[in-house]
N, C-alpha and C positions, 0 to 999 in steps of 0.2 A: 504494500500500500504506500503510495507516494502522495504527499500533500505539498503544495507550493513548490513543486520541483522546478528548478531553474536550468535552462539550457543557455549556453554562452551565446549562441547565435540568435535564438528566439526564446527569450525568457517569458514565462507566463506572468501576466500582470497580477500583482498581489492585492491591489486595491484600486479604487477609482476615487478621485478627489484627494483627500488627505489621508494619512495613515491612521488617524484617530477615528475609530468607528465603533458603534455599538451594534451594527447590523452586518451579518455575513451573507453573501450570496454563495451557495454551495453548488458547484457544477458536478453532475453525475453523467458519465458516458454510457453508451449502450453496448450491445453485443459486439465483441471484437475491437472495441475502442480503447482509449487510454486517456489520461488527463489532457494530452495535447490535442484531443478531439476538439477542445474548446479554445485553442490558441487564437484562431481567427476571430471568433466571437468575442472573447474577453479583451483582446487587443483593440478591436473596434469599439467596444464599450468604453474602454479606458480613454481612447482618443476622442470619442463623441461626448463624453461627460463634461458638462460645463456648469454643474451646480456646485454650490459652496460646500455641501456636506458629502461625506464619503461612504462607500461601502467596501468592506473587506472582501476579497475574492479568495475562495478556497476551492480546491480541486480534489476529487476522489479518483482513485485508480484501483480496481479490484482484480486485475490480472497480474500475475507474477511476471517480473522482468527477468529474463534469463541472460540477456546480453544487451550491450549498447548498440550493436550493429543492427540498423533499421530492418533490413530484409529478414534476417534470422529472427529478430524480435517479433515481427509480424507473423512469421510462420508459427512460432511458439504460442502466440496469442490465439491463432486458429486452433492449435492443439488444445489449448485451454477451453475453447468453446465446445469442443467435442468431449471434453472430460472435466467440465467446469462445475463449480458449486451450484446448487439450485438457488432459486431467487429468494427463498426464505432465509437461507444461510447468508446470502449477500445482504439481505435487509438487516441481519444481525451485525454484519460488518459495518453497515451504514450507521447503526446505533452507536457503535464504538467510535466511529469517526466524529459524529456529532458530540458525543460525550467528552472525548479527549481533545479534539481540535477546535471545537466551537464553544467551549465552556464559558469563555469570557464575554460572549456576545449576548445581548438582550433579545435580539430578533434574528431569525434565520429564514432565508428565502431559498428554496431548493429549485434549481433549474436542471431539467433532465432531457436527455435524448434517447428515444427508442426504449429499449428494455430498462434503462435507468429509471424511467417513470414508474414501471412496475415494482422495481426495488424500493423506490421511495414510498409508493402507495402501501406496499406490504409493511414497511417500517411504521407508517402512520397508523395503520389498522392495529398492529400489535401494541403500539404505544397507547392507543386509546383503550384497548382491552385491559392493559395493565394499570395505567395511571389515571384513566378517566378524563384525560385532557391532553392537548398537544403541546403545551408548554411554550417554548420559544419559536416553534414553527409557525410562521405567519402565512406562507404562500407556497404552493406547488405549481410550477410552470412546466408543462411537458411538450416536447417537440417530437412529433411523429411516433408517439408511443402506442403500441398495440393493446389498447385497453380491453378490446374484445378478441385479442389474438391476431395472428397473421397466417395467411394461407401458406407462407414459406415454411412455417413450422410443420404444417400438415404434409407438405410436399416431402420434407426431410423424413417425416415419420413413415410415409409410404415407401420411399426409396430405400431407407436404411434399416427398417424394422427387421427384415429377415437376416441381412448380414450381421447386424449387431446381436441378434438372438443366437446366431450360429457361433459368434465369438464369445457368447456368454456375457454380453454387456446388456443389461436390462433396458437401459434407455439413454438417449442423448439428452441429458437433463435440461440444459438451458433452452435448446431449440424446441424440444418437445413441450416444455411448459408454455412456450409462446404460441402453440397451436390454437387455432380457433376451437372453442368448446372443450379445451383442456380442463381437467379438474382444478388445476391451480387458478386459472382465469375465472372459472365459475365461482369458486369459493372466495376469491379476493373481491369480486364484484358484489357478491352477497353480503360479505362483511362490511364492505364500503357503504352499501345502502343501509344495512341494519344499524350501523353506528352513526349514520348521518354525518359522515366526515365533511361533506361539502358545506354543511352549516357552520363548521368550526374553523375553516381556513379558506383563503382565496384559492380556487382551483381553476387554472387557466390552461387551455389546450391550444396548440398551434398545429395546423393541419396543412400538408402540402398536397395540392390537387394532382401533381404529377408523380406522387408517391406510389410505386408499384409494389413496394415491400409491405407497407401497412396501408390497408384500404382506408378511405376517408371516414367511413362510419365507425371504424374501430378507433382511429385516432381522435375522433370527436368525442367519444364516450357516450355523451347524450346527444340525441338527434336535434333537440331544440334547446339551445343554451346560449345566453348572452356572453359567456366566457370562452366561446370557441372562436378562433380566428383562422379562416381558411385562405390560403395564399395560392394564387393561380400558377405562379412560375416556379414553385419549389417542389423538389422531390425528397426522398428519404434522407439524402446525404447533404445536399446544399441548403437544406432548410436552416442549418445552423452555421452556414458560411455566408456572412453578410456581403452584399454588393457594396462596393466603395464609391461608385460614381453617382448613385441615387440613394434616397432614403429606402432602406430595405425593410419591407413591412414586417417580415418575420422577426427581424432583430428589434424593430421598434416596439413589439409587444412587451419584451422584457425591459427595454430602455424606458418606455413610458410608464410601466408599472413601478419601476424604481423611483422615478420622479414623483409620482403620486404618493408612493409610500413615504418618501422623505417628507413631503408636505404634511401628510397625515400625522407622522410622528412629531413633527415640529408643533403642530396645533395641539396635540395631546400633551406635549411637554409644557406648552404655554398655559394650557388650561389647568394642569396640575400645579404649576407654580402660582397661578393666580388663586387657586383654592387654598394653598398653603399659606399665602399671604393673608387671605381673608380669615383663616382659622387663627 
């Protein structure tokens, strides 16, 4: 697990604005990704930010690194996909990341790509079951997350079921869990509904109309919802790769939310200070 990892050529931004912040934006990558999945997005956010207050930027990486050589590293990540931990275990990893690396923050905003959104949702469900509240978590923003599964998972299941059974491998964990109508997806969505998670945090979904990996209705989660943003020119991968020459709509979803969140926190702070003076 690597947090705030810095590369000499392309360092990951660690904050926007100033270094003094009580709010963290935690980025979670998807299947086969790593913390550098967010390099373009976070750099663009850092360059575009012109507000006086800051947000600390944190990055999660849940695949083991075997080497610093890019090609070999990517091959090993693909191996991890075929022999990876299940989403429930990765949600426990996320719990550790938030507990250990985000303890100093008052607010946490989670931004996810693809499977990362399911990891975050599973973490939130289990936290609600245990603690009866979501604590510092204020918002979940998902980009191209298969909330109702992906046909790619089903395709892998059909193609690989017999070979894996022959090799005495019971399942291709991460890919199988991403299948449409998988038991994991069904149970997660039931828990999410029963616990009314959407009433307790801001839940924003960004959908790419060109996404062939995760169909629109799956990434939307709910068919009719004001918190869904559908982008015509985005696919599963470039949805978190902002365009530089124009205002990128997918990127603006997170950027605008952070601006509004900063203003909201400012007003709450002013209200609290005025109440303390009155008392």
